[in-house]
C-alpha positions as a Markdown table, in Angstrom:
| # | Residue | x | y | z |
|---|---|---|---|---|
| 1 | Unk | -23.4 | -13.3 | -77.6 |
| 2 | Unk | -23.2 | -9.5 | -78.0 |
| 3 | Unk | -20.9 | -8.2 | -80.4 |
| 4 | Unk | -18.8 | -6.1 | -78.2 |
| 5 | Unk | -17.8 | -8.7 | -76.7 |
| 6 | Unk | -17.0 | -11.1 | -79.7 |
| 7 | Unk | -15.1 | -8.8 | -81.6 |
| 8 | Unk | -13.5 | -8.2 | -78.0 |
| 9 | Unk | -12.6 | -11.4 | -77.9 |
| 10 | Unk | -11.6 | -11.5 | -81.7 |
| 11 | Unk | -9.7 | -8.3 | -81.5 |
| 12 | Unk | -6.8 | -10.1 | -78.4 |
| 13 | Unk | -6.5 | -13.2 | -80.8 |
| 14 | Unk | -5.6 | -11.3 | -84.1 |
| 15 | Unk | -3.6 | -8.5 | -81.7 |
| 16 | Unk | -1.3 | -11.4 | -80.1 |
| 17 | Unk | -1.0 | -13.0 | -83.5 |
| 18 | Unk | 0.9 | -10.2 | -84.8 |
| 19 | Unk | 2.5 | -8.5 | -82.3 |
| 20 | Unk | 4.7 | -8.9 | -79.3 |
| 21 | Unk | 3.4 | -6.8 | -77.0 |
| 22 | Unk | 0.0 | -7.5 | -74.5 |
| 23 | Unk | -1.5 | -4.3 | -73.9 |
| 24 | Unk | -4.6 | -4.0 | -76.3 |
| 25 | Unk | -7.4 | -1.7 | -76.3 |
| 26 | Unk | -11.0 | -2.0 | -77.6 |
| 27 | Unk | -13.6 | 0.3 | -77.9 |
| 28 | Unk | -17.3 | -1.5 | -77.1 |
| 29 | Unk | -20.5 | 0.1 | -76.7 |
| 30 | Unk | -23.4 | -0.9 | -75.2 |
| 31 | Unk | -26.5 | -0.1 | -76.0 |
| 32 | Unk | -29.2 | -1.2 | -73.4 |
| 33 | Unk | -31.6 | 1.3 | -71.3 |
| 34 | Unk | -30.3 | -0.5 | -68.0 |
| 35 | Unk | -26.5 | 0.1 | -69.0 |
| 36 | Unk | -24.0 | 3.1 | -69.5 |
| 37 | Unk | -23.1 | 4.2 | -73.0 |
| 38 | Unk | -19.7 | 4.8 | -72.2 |
| 39 | Unk | -16.8 | 3.1 | -74.3 |
| 40 | Unk | -15.4 | 0.6 | -72.5 |
| 41 | Unk | -11.5 | 0.1 | -72.7 |
| 42 | Unk | -9.9 | -3.7 | -72.6 |
| 43 | Unk | -6.7 | -4.2 | -72.0 |
| 44 | Unk | -5.3 | -8.4 | -72.2 |
| 45 | Unk | -2.2 | -9.4 | -69.8 |
| 46 | Unk | -0.7 | -12.7 | -70.1 |
| 47 | Unk | -0.1 | -14.2 | -66.6 |
| 48 | Unk | 3.8 | -14.1 | -65.5 |
| 49 | Unk | 3.9 | -18.1 | -64.9 |
| 50 | Unk | 3.2 | -18.4 | -68.8 |
| 51 | Unk | 5.7 | -17.5 | -71.3 |
| 52 | Unk | 4.0 | -15.2 | -74.3 |
| 53 | Unk | 5.2 | -17.7 | -77.2 |
| 54 | Unk | 3.1 | -20.6 | -74.9 |
| 55 | Unk | -0.2 | -17.9 | -74.5 |
| 56 | Unk | 0.2 | -16.7 | -78.1 |
| 57 | Unk | -0.9 | -20.7 | -79.4 |
| 58 | Unk | -3.5 | -20.5 | -76.1 |
| 59 | Unk | -5.9 | -18.1 | -77.6 |
| 60 | Unk | -4.8 | -18.9 | -81.1 |
| 61 | Unk | -6.3 | -22.3 | -80.8 |
| 62 | Unk | -9.5 | -22.0 | -78.4 |
| 63 | Unk | -12.0 | -25.3 | -78.5 |
| 64 | Unk | -15.3 | -25.7 | -76.4 |
| 65 | Unk | -13.8 | -28.0 | -74.1 |
| 66 | Unk | -10.4 | -28.6 | -73.0 |
| 67 | Unk | -8.3 | -30.5 | -75.3 |
| 68 | Unk | -10.8 | -30.4 | -78.4 |
| 69 | Unk | -9.4 | -30.8 | -81.5 |
| 70 | Unk | -7.2 | -27.7 | -82.1 |
| 71 | Unk | -9.2 | -27.2 | -85.7 |
| 72 | Unk | -12.9 | -27.3 | -84.2 |
| 73 | Unk | -15.1 | -24.8 | -85.7 |
| 74 | Unk | -19.0 | -24.4 | -86.1 |
| 75 | Unk | -21.5 | -23.0 | -88.2 |
| 76 | Unk | -24.0 | -22.2 | -85.2 |
| 77 | Unk | -24.7 | -18.6 | -84.2 |
| 78 | Unk | -22.6 | -17.0 | -81.5 |
| 79 | Unk | -23.5 | -18.2 | -78.2 |
| 80 | Unk | -22.7 | -18.1 | -74.7 |
| 81 | Unk | -22.8 | -21.5 | -72.7 |
| 82 | Unk | -23.2 | -22.1 | -69.2 |
| 83 | Unk | -24.0 | -25.6 | -68.7 |
| 84 | Unk | -22.4 | -28.2 | -66.7 |
| 85 | Unk | -23.6 | -30.9 | -68.7 |
| 86 | Unk | -22.3 | -29.5 | -71.7 |
| 87 | Unk | -21.5 | -31.7 | -75.0 |
| 88 | Unk | -18.2 | -32.3 | -76.5 |
| 89 | Unk | -16.7 | -34.8 | -78.8 |
| 90 | Unk | -13.3 | -34.8 | -77.6 |
| 91 | Unk | -11.3 | -37.2 | -75.6 |
| 92 | Unk | -10.7 | -37.0 | -71.8 |
| 93 | Unk | -7.2 | -35.3 | -70.7 |
| 94 | Unk | -4.3 | -37.3 | -69.2 |
| 95 | Unk | -2.8 | -35.2 | -66.3 |
| 96 | Unk | 0.9 | -35.3 | -66.3 |
| 97 | Unk | 1.9 | -38.9 | -64.1 |
| 98 | Unk | 4.8 | -37.1 | -62.8 |
| 99 | Unk | 2.4 | -34.2 | -61.1 |
| 100 | Unk | -1.3 | -36.0 | -60.7 |
| 101 | Unk | -2.2 | -37.1 | -57.3 |
| 102 | Unk | -5.3 | -39.0 | -56.8 |
| 103 | Unk | -7.8 | -38.3 | -53.8 |
| 104 | Unk | -9.0 | -41.6 | -53.5 |
| 105 | Unk | -8.0 | -44.7 | -55.0 |
| 106 | Unk | -11.0 | -47.1 | -53.9 |
| 107 | Unk | -14.6 | -47.1 | -54.3 |
| 108 | Unk | -15.3 | -48.3 | -50.7 |
| 109 | Unk | -17.3 | -46.2 | -48.2 |
| 110 | Unk | -15.5 | -43.5 | -46.0 |
| 111 | Unk | -15.2 | -43.3 | -42.2 |
| 112 | Unk | -18.5 | -42.2 | -40.6 |
| 113 | Unk | -15.9 | -39.0 | -39.4 |
| 114 | Unk | -14.6 | -38.6 | -43.3 |
| 115 | Unk | -18.4 | -38.5 | -44.6 |
| 116 | Unk | -18.8 | -36.1 | -47.5 |
| 117 | Unk | -15.0 | -35.3 | -48.3 |
| 118 | Unk | -13.8 | -35.6 | -51.7 |
| 119 | Unk | -10.8 | -33.4 | -51.6 |
| 120 | Unk | -8.4 | -33.7 | -48.8 |
| 121 | Unk | -5.3 | -30.9 | -48.6 |
| 122 | Unk | -2.7 | -31.5 | -50.5 |
| 123 | Unk | 1.1 | -33.3 | -49.5 |
| 124 | Unk | 3.4 | -31.7 | -47.5 |
| 125 | Unk | 5.3 | -28.5 | -49.1 |
| 126 | Unk | 2.6 | -28.6 | -51.7 |
| 127 | Unk | 1.3 | -25.4 | -53.2 |
| 128 | Unk | -2.3 | -26.6 | -51.6 |
| 129 | Unk | -1.4 | -28.3 | -48.6 |
| 130 | Unk | -2.3 | -26.1 | -46.1 |
| 131 | Unk | -5.8 | -24.9 | -46.9 |
| 132 | Unk | -8.4 | -25.0 | -49.6 |
| 133 | Unk | -11.8 | -24.0 | -50.8 |
| 134 | Unk | -13.7 | -22.2 | -53.3 |
| 135 | Unk | -14.7 | -24.7 | -55.6 |
| 136 | Unk | -16.3 | -24.6 | -58.9 |
| 137 | Unk | -17.6 | -28.0 | -60.4 |
| 138 | Unk | -18.2 | -28.4 | -64.2 |
| 139 | Unk | -19.4 | -31.7 | -65.8 |
| 140 | Unk | -18.3 | -32.8 | -69.2 |
| 141 | Unk | -20.4 | -35.2 | -71.8 |
| 142 | Unk | -19.9 | -37.0 | -74.4 |
| 143 | Unk | -21.1 | -40.0 | -76.3 |
| 144 | Unk | -18.4 | -42.2 | -74.8 |
| 145 | Unk | -17.4 | -40.1 | -71.5 |
| 146 | Unk | -17.8 | -38.0 | -68.8 |
| 147 | Unk | -15.0 | -35.5 | -67.2 |
| 148 | Unk | -15.1 | -33.4 | -64.6 |
| 149 | Unk | -13.2 | -29.9 | -63.6 |
| 150 | Unk | -12.5 | -28.5 | -60.1 |
| 151 | Unk | -11.0 | -25.3 | -60.2 |
| 152 | Unk | -10.4 | -24.5 | -56.5 |
| 153 | Unk | -8.1 | -21.8 | -54.5 |
| 154 | Unk | -5.0 | -23.4 | -52.1 |
| 155 | Unk | -2.5 | -21.7 | -50.3 |
| 156 | Unk | 0.6 | -23.6 | -48.3 |
| 157 | Unk | 2.5 | -22.4 | -45.0 |
| 158 | Unk | 5.5 | -21.8 | -47.4 |
| 159 | Unk | 3.7 | -18.9 | -48.6 |
| 160 | Unk | 1.3 | -17.9 | -46.0 |
| 161 | Unk | -1.5 | -15.4 | -46.4 |
| 162 | Unk | -1.1 | -15.8 | -50.4 |
| 163 | Unk | -3.7 | -17.5 | -52.3 |
| 164 | Unk | -3.7 | -19.8 | -55.9 |
| 165 | Unk | -6.3 | -21.2 | -58.0 |
| 166 | Unk | -5.6 | -24.3 | -59.2 |
| 167 | Unk | -7.4 | -27.5 | -61.4 |
| 168 | Unk | -8.1 | -31.1 | -60.1 |
| 169 | Unk | -9.9 | -33.4 | -63.0 |
| 170 | Unk | -11.8 | -36.5 | -62.8 |
| 171 | Unk | -14.4 | -39.3 | -64.3 |
| 172 | Unk | -16.6 | -39.5 | -61.5 |
| 173 | Unk | -17.0 | -36.1 | -59.8 |
| 174 | Unk | -15.6 | -38.6 | -56.9 |
| 175 | Unk | -12.7 | -38.8 | -56.9 |
| 176 | Unk | -10.3 | -36.4 | -57.8 |
| 177 | Unk | -6.5 | -35.9 | -59.6 |
| 178 | Unk | -4.6 | -33.1 | -58.7 |
| 179 | Unk | -0.8 | -31.5 | -59.1 |
| 180 | Unk | 1.7 | -30.4 | -56.7 |
| 181 | Unk | 2.9 | -28.1 | -58.5 |
| 182 | Unk | 2.4 | -25.7 | -61.2 |
| 183 | Unk | 0.8 | -26.7 | -64.4 |
| 184 | Unk | 3.1 | -27.3 | -67.5 |
| 185 | Unk | 0.7 | -28.6 | -70.3 |
| 186 | Unk | -2.2 | -28.7 | -71.3 |
| 187 | Unk | -2.7 | -32.0 | -70.1 |
| 188 | Unk | -2.1 | -31.4 | -66.9 |
| 189 | Unk | -3.3 | -30.5 | -63.6 |
| 190 | Unk | -2.3 | -28.4 | -60.3 |
| 191 | Unk | -1.9 | -24.9 | -60.2 |
| 192 | Unk | -2.6 | -22.7 | -63.1 |
| 193 | Unk | -2.9 | -19.3 | -61.4 |
| 194 | Unk | -0.7 | -16.7 | -59.5 |
| 195 | Unk | -1.1 | -13.7 | -57.7 |
| 196 | Unk | -0.4 | -10.4 | -59.8 |
| 197 | Unk | 3.0 | -9.3 | -60.0 |
| 198 | Unk | 2.0 | -5.5 | -60.5 |
| 199 | Unk | 2.2 | -3.7 | -57.7 |
| 200 | Unk | -0.9 | -1.3 | -58.8 |
| 201 | Unk | -3.3 | -4.3 | -59.0 |
| 202 | Unk | -6.3 | -5.5 | -57.0 |
| 203 | Unk | -5.1 | -8.9 | -56.9 |
| 204 | Unk | -2.0 | -8.8 | -55.4 |
| 205 | Unk | -2.3 | -11.0 | -52.3 |
| 206 | Unk | -5.2 | -13.1 | -53.2 |
| 207 | Unk | -7.1 | -14.6 | -56.0 |
| 208 | Unk | -10.1 | -17.8 | -55.3 |
| 209 | Unk | -12.4 | -18.5 | -58.1 |
| 210 | Unk | -15.7 | -17.4 | -58.5 |
| 211 | Unk | -17.6 | -19.0 | -61.6 |
| 212 | Unk | -16.2 | -20.4 | -64.9 |
| 213 | Unk | -18.5 | -19.3 | -67.8 |
| 214 | Unk | -18.0 | -20.5 | -71.3 |
| 215 | Unk | -18.3 | -18.0 | -74.4 |
| 216 | Unk | -18.7 | -19.5 | -77.9 |
| 217 | Unk | -18.6 | -17.5 | -81.2 |
| 218 | Unk | -18.1 | -17.9 | -84.9 |
| 219 | Unk | -16.5 | -14.2 | -85.2 |
| 220 | Unk | -12.9 | -15.3 | -83.9 |
| 221 | Unk | -12.0 | -17.8 | -86.5 |
| 222 | Unk | -10.7 | -21.4 | -85.4 |
| 223 | Unk | -11.3 | -19.9 | -81.7 |
| 224 | Unk | -14.5 | -20.8 | -81.5 |
| 225 | Unk | -14.6 | -20.4 | -77.4 |
| 226 | Unk | -12.5 | -19.5 | -74.5 |
| 227 | Unk | -13.1 | -20.1 | -70.9 |
| 228 | Unk | -14.1 | -16.9 | -68.6 |
| 229 | Unk | -12.8 | -16.7 | -65.2 |
| 230 | Unk | -14.6 | -14.4 | -62.6 |
| 231 | Unk | -12.7 | -14.4 | -59.2 |
| 232 | Unk | -12.0 | -12.8 | -56.1 |
| 233 | Unk | -9.0 | -10.7 | -55.7 |
| 234 | Unk | -7.5 | -8.8 | -52.8 |
| 235 | Unk | -4.5 | -7.0 | -52.6 |
| 236 | Unk | -3.1 | -5.4 | -49.5 |
| 237 | Unk | -5.0 | -2.3 | -48.7 |
| 238 | Unk | -6.8 | -2.5 | -45.8 |
| 239 | Unk | -10.4 | -1.6 | -45.2 |
| 240 | Unk | -11.3 | 0.5 | -42.5 |
| 241 | Unk | -13.6 | -0.6 | -40.3 |
| 242 | Unk | -14.7 | 0.8 | -36.4 |
| 243 | Unk | -17.2 | -1.2 | -35.5 |
| 244 | Unk | -15.4 | -4.7 | -35.6 |
| 245 | Unk | -14.8 | -5.4 | -32.1 |
| 246 | Unk | -18.8 | -5.3 | -31.3 |
| 247 | Unk | -19.5 | -8.3 | -33.5 |
| 248 | Unk | -20.1 | -11.6 | -31.7 |
| 249 | Unk | -17.7 | -13.2 | -34.5 |
| 250 | Unk | -14.3 | -12.1 | -36.4 |
| 251 | Unk | -14.9 | -10.5 | -39.7 |
| 252 | Unk | -11.9 | -11.3 | -42.1 |
| 253 | Unk | -11.4 | -10.9 | -45.7 |
| 254 | Unk | -10.3 | -12.6 | -47.5 |
| 255 | Unk | -11.2 | -15.7 | -44.6 |
| 256 | Unk | -8.6 | -17.4 | -42.9 |
| 257 | Unk | -8.8 | -21.0 | -41.3 |
| 258 | Unk | -5.1 | -22.4 | -41.0 |
| 259 | Unk | -2.8 | -20.8 | -38.4 |
| 260 | Unk | 0.3 | -19.8 | -39.2 |
| 261 | Unk | 3.1 | -19.7 | -36.6 |
| 262 | Unk | 5.6 | -17.3 | -37.8 |
| 263 | Unk | 7.3 | -14.9 | -35.9 |
| 264 | Unk | 4.8 | -15.4 | -33.1 |
| 265 | Unk | 2.4 | -14.1 | -35.3 |
| 266 | Unk | -1.6 | -16.0 | -36.4 |
| 267 | Unk | -2.4 | -15.9 | -39.7 |
| 268 | Unk | -6.2 | -15.6 | -39.0 |
| 269 | Unk | -6.1 | -12.0 | -38.0 |
| 270 | Unk | -8.8 | -9.9 | -38.1 |
| 271 | Unk | -7.2 | -7.7 | -41.1 |
| 272 | Unk | -9.6 | -6.6 | -43.4 |
| 273 | Unk | -8.5 | -6.3 | -47.1 |
| 274 | Unk | -10.2 | -4.4 | -49.7 |
| 275 | Unk | -11.5 | -7.2 | -52.6 |
| 276 | Unk | -12.7 | -6.6 | -55.8 |
| 277 | Unk | -14.1 | -8.8 | -58.6 |
| 278 | Unk | -11.7 | -9.5 | -61.6 |
| 279 | Unk | -11.7 | -11.3 | -65.0 |
| 280 | Unk | -9.5 | -13.8 | -66.8 |
| 281 | Unk | -9.9 | -15.6 | -69.8 |
| 282 | Unk | -8.0 | -18.9 | -71.3 |
| 283 | Unk | -8.9 | -22.1 | -73.8 |
| 284 | Unk | -8.2 | -24.8 | -71.5 |
| 285 | Unk | -8.5 | -23.8 | -68.3 |
| 286 | Unk | -5.3 | -23.9 | -67.1 |
| 287 | Unk | -3.6 | -21.1 | -69.0 |
| 288 | Unk | -5.0 | -18.3 | -67.9 |
| 289 | Unk | -4.7 | -14.2 | -68.9 |
| 290 | Unk | -6.2 | -11.3 | -67.0 |
| 291 | Unk | -8.5 | -8.9 | -68.7 |
| 292 | Unk | -8.4 | -5.4 | -67.4 |
| 293 | Unk | -11.9 | -4.1 | -66.1 |
| 294 | Unk | -12.4 | -0.1 | -66.0 |
| 295 | Unk | -11.1 | 0.7 | -62.6 |
| 296 | Unk | -7.7 | 1.5 | -62.1 |
| 297 | Unk | -6.5 | -1.2 | -60.5 |
| 298 | Unk | -7.8 | -3.4 | -63.5 |
| 299 | Unk | -11.0 | -4.7 | -61.6 |
| 300 | Unk | -14.1 | -5.1 | -63.3 |
| 301 | Unk | -15.8 | -2.7 | -60.7 |
| 302 | Unk | -15.4 | -0.9 | -57.3 |
| 303 | Unk | -17.1 | -1.3 | -53.8 |
| 304 | Unk | -20.1 | 1.2 | -53.4 |
| 305 | Unk | -19.6 | 4.7 | -51.6 |
| 306 | Unk | -19.4 | 5.2 | -47.7 |
| 307 | Unk | -23.3 | 5.0 | -47.5 |
| 308 | Unk | -23.8 | 1.7 | -49.8 |
| 309 | Unk | -24.0 | -1.3 | -48.3 |
| 310 | Unk | -20.9 | -2.9 | -50.8 |
| 311 | Unk | -18.7 | -0.3 | -49.4 |
| 312 | Unk | -15.8 | -2.2 | -47.4 |
| 313 | Unk | -15.3 | -5.2 | -50.1 |
| 314 | Unk | -16.7 | -7.1 | -53.0 |
| 315 | Unk | -16.4 | -10.9 | -53.3 |
| 316 | Unk | -17.4 | -14.1 | -54.5 |
| 317 | Unk | -18.4 | -12.7 | -58.0 |
| 318 | Unk | -20.8 | -16.1 | -59.6 |
| 319 | Unk | -22.1 | -15.4 | -63.2 |
| 320 | Unk | -25.9 | -16.8 | -64.6 |
| 321 | Unk | -25.9 | -16.6 | -68.2 |
| 322 | Unk | -30.2 | -15.7 | -68.2 |
| 323 | Unk | -30.3 | -15.1 | -72.1 |
| 324 | Unk | -28.8 | -12.9 | -75.3 |
| 325 | Unk | -27.2 | -10.3 | -73.8 |
| 326 | Unk | -28.5 | -10.3 | -70.0 |
| 327 | Unk | -25.7 | -12.0 | -67.7 |
| 328 | Unk | -26.0 | -11.6 | -64.1 |
| 329 | Unk | -23.2 | -11.3 | -61.3 |
| 330 | Unk | -24.3 | -12.7 | -57.5 |
| 331 | Unk | -21.3 | -11.5 | -55.5 |
| 332 | Unk | -21.6 | -10.4 | -51.5 |
| 333 | Unk | -19.5 | -7.5 | -49.0 |
| 334 | Unk | -20.8 | -6.5 | -45.9 |
| 335 | Unk | -23.0 | -4.3 | -44.9 |
| 336 | Unk | -21.8 | -1.6 | -42.0 |
| 337 | Unk | -24.8 | 0.0 | -41.1 |
| 338 | Unk | -26.8 | -3.3 | -40.8 |
| 339 | Unk | -23.6 | -5.1 | -39.3 |
| 340 | Unk | -24.3 | -8.2 | -41.4 |
| 341 | Unk | -23.5 | -9.9 | -44.6 |
| 342 | Unk | -25.2 | -9.3 | -48.2 |
| 343 | Unk | -25.9 | -10.6 | -51.3 |
| 344 | Unk | -26.2 | -8.0 | -54.2 |
| 345 | Unk | -26.3 | -8.5 | -57.9 |
| 346 | Unk | -25.3 | -6.7 | -61.0 |
| 347 | Unk | -25.6 | -7.0 | -64.8 |
| 348 | Unk | -24.0 | -7.0 | -67.9 |
| 349 | Unk | -24.4 | -7.5 | -71.8 |
| 350 | Unk | -21.0 | -8.4 | -72.4 |
| 351 | Unk | -19.2 | -9.8 | -69.2 |
| 352 | Unk | -17.1 | -7.1 | -68.8 |
| 353 | Unk | -18.8 | -3.9 | -68.5 |
| 354 | Unk | -21.3 | -4.2 | -65.3 |
| 355 | Unk | -23.8 | -2.1 | -63.6 |
| 356 | Unk | -25.2 | -2.8 | -59.7 |
| 357 | Unk | -29.2 | -3.4 | -59.4 |
| 358 | Unk | -28.2 | -3.4 | -55.2 |
| 359 | Unk | -28.9 | -5.9 | -52.5 |
| 360 | Unk | -31.4 | -8.7 | -52.8 |
| 361 | Unk | -30.8 | -10.8 | -49.8 |
| 362 | Unk | -29.8 | -9.9 | -46.2 |
| 363 | Unk | -29.0 | -11.9 | -42.8 |
| 364 | Unk | -32.6 | -14.4 | -41.5 |
| 365 | Unk | -34.1 | -13.7 | -38.4 |
| 366 | Unk | -33.4 | -13.5 | -35.1 |
| 367 | Unk | -31.6 | -16.5 | -33.7 |
| 368 | Unk | -31.7 | -18.3 | -38.0 |
| 369 | Unk | -28.6 | -20.1 | -38.9 |
| 370 | Unk | -28.0 | -17.1 | -41.3 |
| 371 | Unk | -29.0 | -14.1 | -38.7 |
| 372 | Unk | -25.8 | -12.2 | -39.2 |
| 373 | Unk | -26.0 | -12.3 | -42.8 |
| 374 | Unk | -25.5 | -14.4 | -46.2 |
| 375 | Unk | -22.3 | -14.5 | -48.4 |
| 376 | Unk | -20.6 | -17.3 | -50.9 |
| 377 | Unk | -23.7 | -17.3 | -53.1 |
| 378 | Unk | -24.2 | -20.1 | -56.1 |
| 379 | Unk | -27.0 | -19.6 | -58.6 |
| 380 | Unk | -28.2 | -22.0 | -60.7 |
| 381 | Unk | -31.6 | -21.9 | -63.1 |
| 382 | Unk | -33.3 | -25.4 | -62.8 |
| 383 | Unk | -33.8 | -27.2 | -66.2 |
| 384 | Unk | -36.8 | -28.3 | -65.2 |
| 385 | Unk | -39.3 | -25.5 | -64.2 |
| 386 | Unk | -37.0 | -22.5 | -65.6 |
| 387 | Unk | -36.7 | -20.8 | -61.8 |
| 388 | Unk | -33.9 | -20.0 | -59.9 |
| 389 | Unk | -32.6 | -21.7 | -56.9 |
| 390 | Unk | -30.0 | -20.0 | -54.8 |
| 391 | Unk | -27.2 | -21.9 | -52.7 |
| 392 | Unk | -25.4 | -19.5 | -50.1 |
| 393 | Unk | -23.0 | -19.4 | -47.3 |
| 394 | Unk | -25.0 | -18.5 | -43.8 |
| 395 | Unk | -23.8 | -16.7 | -40.9 |
| 396 | Unk | -25.0 | -17.2 | -37.3 |
| 397 | Unk | -24.6 | -15.1 | -34.4 |
| 398 | Unk | -21.3 | -16.9 | -33.0 |
| 399 | Unk | -19.7 | -17.3 | -36.8 |
| 400 | Unk | -20.3 | -20.6 | -37.5 |
| 401 | Unk | -21.7 | -21.1 | -40.8 |
| 402 | Unk | -24.4 | -23.0 | -42.9 |
| 403 | Unk | -25.8 | -23.7 | -46.0 |
| 404 | Unk | -29.0 | -22.5 | -46.9 |
| 405 | Unk | -31.3 | -22.2 | -50.2 |
| 406 | Unk | -33.7 | -19.6 | -51.8 |
| 407 | Unk | -35.5 | -19.6 | -54.7 |
| 408 | Unk | -36.7 | -16.7 | -57.3 |
| 409 | Unk | -38.7 | -16.8 | -60.4 |
| 410 | Unk | -36.9 | -14.4 | -62.2 |
| 411 | Unk | -33.3 | -14.6 | -60.4 |
| 412 | Unk | -33.8 | -10.8 | -60.3 |
| 413 | Unk | -36.0 | -10.4 | -56.8 |
| 414 | Unk | -38.1 | -11.9 | -54.5 |
| 415 | Unk | -35.5 | -14.4 | -53.6 |
| 416 | Unk | -37.8 | -17.2 | -50.7 |
| 417 | Unk | -35.7 | -18.4 | -48.0 |
| 418 | Unk | -36.5 | -22.4 | -47.7 |
| 419 | Unk | -38.1 | -22.1 | -44.0 |
| 420 | Unk | -35.3 | -20.1 | -42.6 |
| 421 | Unk | -33.3 | -23.1 | -41.9 |
| 422 | Unk | -30.1 | -24.8 | -43.2 |
| 423 | Unk | -30.4 | -27.8 | -45.6 |
| 424 | Unk | -26.5 | -28.9 | -45.5 |
| 425 | Unk | -25.1 | -27.7 | -41.7 |
| 426 | Unk | -22.4 | -29.4 | -39.5 |
| 427 | Unk | -23.0 | -32.9 | -37.7 |
| 428 | Unk | -20.5 | -35.0 | -36.1 |
| 429 | Unk | -18.8 | -33.6 | -33.4 |
| 430 | Unk | -15.5 | -34.7 | -34.6 |
| 431 | Unk | -16.3 | -34.9 | -38.1 |
| 432 | Unk | -13.7 | -33.0 | -40.9 |
| 433 | Unk | -16.3 | -30.5 | -41.7 |
| 434 | Unk | -17.7 | -30.2 | -38.3 |
| 435 | Unk | -16.8 | -26.8 | -37.6 |
| 436 | Unk | -18.5 | -25.1 | -40.4 |
| 437 | Unk | -19.6 | -25.8 | -44.3 |
| 438 | Unk | -19.7 | -23.3 | -46.7 |
| 439 | Unk | -18.6 | -22.1 | -50.5 |
| 440 | Unk | -21.6 | -24.1 | -51.9 |
| 441 | Unk | -21.3 | -24.9 | -55.7 |
| 442 | Unk | -24.2 | -26.8 | -57.3 |
| 443 | Unk | -24.4 | -29.2 | -60.0 |
| 444 | Unk | -27.8 | -30.1 | -61.6 |
| 445 | Unk | -27.6 | -33.9 | -63.6 |
| 446 | Unk | -29.5 | -34.4 | -66.2 |
| 447 | Unk | -31.3 | -38.0 | -65.9 |
| 448 | Unk | -34.0 | -40.3 | -64.7 |
| 449 | Unk | -33.5 | -38.8 | -60.9 |
| 450 | Unk | -32.7 | -35.2 | -61.7 |
| 451 | Unk | -30.5 | -35.4 | -58.7 |
| 452 | Unk | -28.8 | -32.2 | -57.5 |
| 453 | Unk | -24.9 | -32.4 | -56.6 |
| 454 | Unk | -23.4 | -29.9 | -54.1 |
| 455 | Unk | -19.8 | -29.4 | -53.2 |
| 456 | Unk | -18.1 | -27.3 | -50.5 |
| 457 | Unk | -15.7 | -25.6 | -48.0 |
| 458 | Unk | -15.8 | -27.7 | -45.3 |
| 459 | Unk | -14.0 | -26.4 | -42.1 |
| 460 | Unk | -12.8 | -29.0 | -39.5 |
| 461 | Unk | -10.5 | -29.0 | -36.0 |
| 462 | Unk | -8.0 | -26.5 | -35.9 |
| 463 | Unk | -9.3 | -24.7 | -39.2 |
| 464 | Unk | -8.4 | -27.5 | -41.3 |
| 465 | Unk | -10.6 | -27.2 | -44.9 |
| 466 | Unk | -11.4 | -29.4 | -47.4 |
| 467 | Unk | -14.1 | -29.9 | -50.0 |
| 468 | Unk | -16.7 | -32.0 | -49.7 |
| 469 | Unk | -20.0 | -33.5 | -51.3 |
| 470 | Unk | -23.8 | -33.9 | -51.1 |
| 471 | Unk | -26.3 | -35.0 | -52.7 |
| 472 | Unk | -29.9 | -34.9 | -53.4 |
| 473 | Unk | -32.4 | -37.8 | -52.8 |
| 474 | Unk | -33.7 | -36.9 | -56.5 |
| 475 | Unk | -34.8 | -33.5 | -57.9 |
| 476 | Unk | -35.4 | -32.4 | -54.0 |
| 477 | Unk | -33.0 | -30.1 | -52.8 |
| 478 | Unk | -33.8 | -29.4 | -49.8 |
| 479 | Unk | -33.2 | -34.0 | -48.9 |
| 480 | Unk | -29.3 | -33.2 | -49.4 |
| 481 | Unk | -27.0 | -35.6 | -47.6 |
| 482 | Unk | -23.7 | -35.9 | -47.1 |
| 483 | Unk | -21.4 | -38.8 | -49.8 |
| 484 | Unk | -21.1 | -41.7 | -48.5 |
| 485 | Unk | -20.2 | -44.1 | -51.1 |
| 486 | Unk | -23.7 | -44.6 | -53.4 |
| 487 | Unk | -23.8 | -46.0 | -56.9 |
| 488 | Unk | -22.6 | -43.5 | -59.2 |
């Protein structure tokens, strides 16, 4: 891994061990032709929900996977891991029995109307009782067990308009254990990250996970890995968009599906809030500390100028590790000039300082499922042929969403759609996801069949949301079907 990033993490750990404050300044210099050489400033901020003493122990006991031995060290070269099938020798984590809630207790196939649903809304008054989505799923394997982690956003009727990030765990990626409140330990599940309480921050009203990357380095003694969470943060700053009434669908940022009846107002209004990409780090996937980027609000970077395609907002940052010192971030925005959602790419050497490379995908052909644009991308590198595959959310002329597929050889350009057809769309009229599917997350399963799993957000009647699962037939990503109780 780039020395700048490694030294930044090391400085954060050393500083927190010796100082009562949580602000640091670490100069980093980048030396690649497509990046500026201007020094970068980092500021590490402990989350409000985590006591400072607890946060010290978090960063001084980093491990390559959640709940591993605190003395785990390695002599391997500094690396960045982006592998959903990473190996670990730790024991599976056990959630707090008072907080853990199983999403399912049976191996029997689900009813037809619930086909594919693997995580429903939380119990009444829980943090995720009104709306859930944006799943980020990782699979960890060892010689004697497998563990699945899902980070997702949620909100409740008690906190309308405020999104939070939570964690659920599973032994098979099908039946999930969740928590109805904040986590209390490194073996707990539930709410793991709140919106910022700093008035000037970019993420005071909404946070939604985009990707979790594991950053490893032997330069930090006894702390050889931390989780890097790239996320979307929204403030209360409204974006001026004069053409919104001309659209066939209701443009919202962040997207709202649940209807809040507070004072006669509809929580699904057409307000467009400015969103930007953020970064937080953790050693256990549960307790997170924000890293302040170059932008004055703490975000990693800003929107484009008035004439740029991404001038309104930056949303859904998803980061892929291509090689040493080469990270790619895929994100979406709304192209005002063309009146469509689009997907762009940025590049970085250290995962903190980013340079935009431009828009790589826009709307599809007239009448297609993605005519009005593409958003919420998830990119993975196929382990069989090295090509890049992208699943994304397509928006049609009526605002209905489906999931599409595109392929690229190098992951930078020449993204080719799959026959201009969706690979996952709504089905049954009364199904739980009959109004739209989107926010896809890909997991490639090693084995004889080289199966793919696609986790996604589904929208049903009344704006009710849930998280679903579709699987491929072998390695063919175009053959996705909703989970119906197949053999695990």
